[in-house]
Structures are given as C-alpha cells and as structure tokens.
C-alpha positions as CSV (number, residue, x, y, z in Angstrom):
1,X,103.4,49.7,-0.8
2,X,101.0,49.8,2.2
3,X,100.2,52.8,4.2
4,X,99.4,51.0,7.5
5,X,96.1,52.7,7.8
6,X,93.9,51.5,10.7
7,X,90.2,51.6,10.6
8,X,88.1,52.0,13.7
9,X,84.4,51.2,13.7
10,X,82.1,52.2,16.5
11,X,80.7,49.0,18.0
12,X,78.9,50.2,21.1
13,X,75.5,50.1,19.3
14,X,76.0,46.5,18.1
15,X,77.2,45.5,21.6
16,X,74.2,47.0,23.4
17,X,71.7,45.5,20.9
18,X,73.4,42.1,21.3
19,X,73.1,42.2,25.1
20,X,69.6,43.5,25.1
21,X,68.3,40.8,22.8
22,X,70.3,38.1,24.6
23,X,68.7,39.0,27.9
24,X,65.2,39.3,26.3
25,X,65.6,35.8,24.8
26,X,66.8,34.3,28.1
27,X,63.9,35.8,30.0
28,X,61.3,34.4,27.5
29,X,63.1,31.1,27.5
30,X,63.0,30.9,31.3
31,X,59.2,31.5,31.4
32,X,58.7,29.1,28.6
33,X,60.6,26.3,30.3
34,X,58.9,26.8,33.6
35,X,55.4,26.6,32.0
36,X,56.4,23.6,30.0
37,X,57.7,21.8,33.1
38,X,54.4,22.5,34.9
39,X,52.6,20.9,32.0
40,X,50.8,24.0,30.9
41,X,50.1,24.5,27.2
42,X,50.6,28.3,27.4
43,X,54.4,27.6,27.0
44,X,53.8,27.6,23.2
45,X,52.9,31.3,23.3
46,X,56.3,32.1,25.0
47,X,58.1,29.8,22.5
48,X,56.7,31.8,19.6
49,X,57.6,35.1,21.4
50,X,61.1,33.8,21.8
51,X,61.4,32.8,18.2
52,X,60.2,36.3,17.2
53,X,62.8,37.9,19.5
54,X,65.5,35.7,17.9
55,X,64.5,36.7,14.4
56,X,64.4,40.4,15.3
57,X,67.8,40.1,16.9
58,X,69.2,38.7,13.6
59,X,67.5,41.3,11.5
60,X,68.6,44.2,13.7
61,X,72.3,43.1,13.9
62,X,72.3,42.3,10.2
63,X,71.1,45.9,9.5
64,X,73.8,47.3,11.8
65,X,76.6,45.3,10.1
66,X,75.4,46.3,6.6
67,X,75.2,49.9,7.6
68,X,78.8,49.8,9.0
69,X,80.1,48.1,5.8
70,X,78.3,50.6,3.6
71,X,79.8,53.5,5.6
72,X,83.3,52.1,5.1
73,X,82.8,51.5,1.4
74,X,81.5,55.0,0.9
75,X,84.5,56.5,2.8
76,X,87.0,54.6,0.8
77,X,85.1,55.0,-2.5
78,X,85.3,58.8,-2.5
C-alpha cells in the first residue's frame, strides 16, 4: 500500500547557480572567441578561465545535489 506522499525540494539555489555560471561561461567564451578571431594569443588565458568556470560549475552543482539527497535520506531514515 502506498501513502501517495509527495516530496518537495527547494531548487531556487540550484537554479540561480546554474544561471550564474552559464552567463559567466558565455561571457568568457565571447571574449575568448573575439581574441582568437583577431589572431591574438591571449585567447588561451580566457580559454583556461572558461575551463575553470566550467569545472567550478560542475563541482558546485554536484555539491548541491548531494546535499539535497543527503537531506532527503536523513529525513526518511529517522
């Protein structure tokens, strides 16, 4: 027998982090592409910054997902 229990998880933090890092990556990518099209070698610096932003995005969102899952497990485990 199921009790039809619904679970709500607050997703505003995840959503705001996603949009922040998405715009940060797009900004860095735009600068990188402009520099590369002009033939300047400084585009490599912005490429590395963009890669770091991408890695930080994945680390941050992974942490938020793990924290939400842990919270759910603790609430049902007790």
